[in-house]
N, C-alpha and C positions, 0 to 999 in steps of 0.2 A: 972133148965135152967134160963138163964138170957137173958133177953130179951134186945136187945139193939136198939136203936131207930136211923136210920142212915136217917132219913128224915131232920133232923137240918143241918146237916154236910154237906149234897148234897146243902141243901138251902142256908147255909153259903158257899158253894165252888161259888154257882152260883152267890149270892150276890156278894161277893171278885172278882168273873170274873167280873162282870158287872162292880162293881168300878174301876176296873184296866181299862177294856177298857173305860170307861168315862173319865179316867185320861190320858189316852193315846189320846182319840179324843180330850179333852179337851186342851192337851199340843200341839197336831196336830192345832188344831183351833188358840189357841193363835200364835204360830211360825207361822202360814199361817198369821195371822192379823198383826204381828210384819213385816213380810216380805213385805206384802203388803203395809203397811204404810211406810215403809223405799223407797220401790218404787215409791210410790205416792209423797213422798215427793222429792226424787230425780228426777222423772219428773216435780214435781213443779219448783225445783230448774232449771233444763233446761231450762224450760218454761221461766222463770223470768230472764234467762241468754240470751236467744233469744230475748225476747222482748228488753231488755238493748242493743245488738247489733243490733237491728232494729232500736232504737231510734239512736243510735250511727251513723249508716248508712245514714238515714233519715237526721240528720244535717248534715253530712258531705255532704249530696245531694244538701241541703239548702245553704249550702257554695259554691257550685260550680253554683247555678243557676246564683249569679251575674255575674258569669265569662261567663256562656254560653251567658248570655243577652248581656254582653259585648262583646264578640266574633261574635255574631249577628248583632251587631250595626255597629262592624268596617268591617264585610263581606257586608252591605249593603252600608256602607260610601264607601269601596273599589269598588264596583259596579257602584256608582253613579259617582264615581271619573275616572271611565275606560269609562262609558259614556261620561263624559264631555270630555275627551281627543280624544275620536273617533270623537266627534261633531268637536272639535278645528280641530284636523287631515282633516276632509273633509272640513271645512270650507278653511282652510288653504291651500289644494290642491285644491278645487273650485277656491280660489282666484289667485292661481298662474297660472291656467288654462285660466282662465281670461286675466289675464297680458299678457301671451304668447300669446293667439288668439287676442289681440289688436294689440300687436308686429306683428303677420303674418299677419294679414289684413293691417296695414301700409306699411310692406316690399312688399304685395302683390299690391297695390296700385300704378298705374304707376303716377309720379307728372303730366307730362302733357297729360293725355288722359281721366282720371277716377277723378270724383269729387262727394266724397260721400256724401249725405245732412242728411241722419240718420243711426244710427247703434243701434239695440236694442238685447239685448240678454236677453232671459228668459230662466232659467236652462239651458238645452243642445240645446237650439235651439238659430241659430243668424239670425238676419234678417237685409240685408243691402240693403239702398236704395241711387240712385244718379245718376248722369247723365254722358255718356260717348260719344265719338267722333263718333262713329259706332258700327255696331253689332259685327266686328272682335276683337275691343277693348273691348267689355263685355266678348266675349268668352275667349281672351287670360286672363283677369281676374278672369273667372272662374277656368280657367285650373290651374293657379298661385295658386289661394285660394284652390284648390283642392289636390295641390302637397304638402300642409302643414300637419304635423303630428297631429296639432291641430283641423284640420276643416276635414270634412267630408259630401259626399253626397250633393253638391251642387249644386242647383235647381233655375233655372230661373222663378221668379213667375211671372213678368210683365215686359214687354218692350213696349215703346211707342216713336213716334218720336215728337221732341218739338223743336220749334225755338227758339235762344238767341241770342241777338244781331247780327240779320239776316245771323245767322250761325244754320242748321239742326243739332242737336244732339239727341241723344236716351235717354230716361230716363229708369231706369230699378229696379227691385229687386228682389235681390238676398234672397235666405231659404237654410240653410245649418244646419248641426249638430255640436256642438262642442263636443269633446271626447279628455281627455289626451290622451298622445300619449303612443306606449308600449316603454320598454324599448331601443330596439335596436333604434328605430324611432328617440327618445328623443336625443341620441348622436349624431344620425346623422344632424338632425337638428340643433343640438347647435354649428356642425363642420361646417354647411353649413352657420348658419349664422355669425359664426365669419369670414370666408372665404368671406361673401359679403361685410362684414364691412370692 
C-alpha cells in the first residue's frame, strides 16, 4: 500500500489561498489609495479654484472701495448743500418778513398823531417806542398793528405823559410778535396793500 502525504497539498492550498487574499487585499488597498489620492487632488484643485475666486472677488471689492468712498463724499456734500439751501431759504424768508414788518409798521403809523423814536427787532420779537397825541391814538395804532398778518400779540409795555412844546403828549412802548403770515392772509394783505396805494 502506498501512503500519500496530503499535508503539503493542504498546506500549499492554504498558502495559495492566503496569497490570493493578500493580492486581492493589496489590489483593493492600492485602488483605495489611488481613489483617495484622486479625491484629495480634486479637493486640492477645488480649494485652489475657490482661493482664486476669493482673491478675484477681493480685488473686485477693492476696486469698488474707491467708488464707495466717492459716493459717501458726494452724499456728505449733498447733505451740506441741502443744509446751506435751507439756511438760505430761512434767511430769505426772515429778511422778507422783516421788510414786510417794516412796511406794515409804516402803513399803520398815522403821519399826524404817532411819532416813533425806536424800533428794535430781535428774532420774532418787535419793540416800538414813540410819542402819540393821546391814549386813543395809541389804542388805534395798536389795533392797526394787530390787523397786520405779519404782527401778532401787540401789548402796551409802558405809557406815560410828557410835555413837549407846551403840549401834553403820551410816550409809549409796544411789544409784539413777528410772524410770517399764512398763505390766505398773505394774499389778502397784498390785495389790501394794493388797494390802499
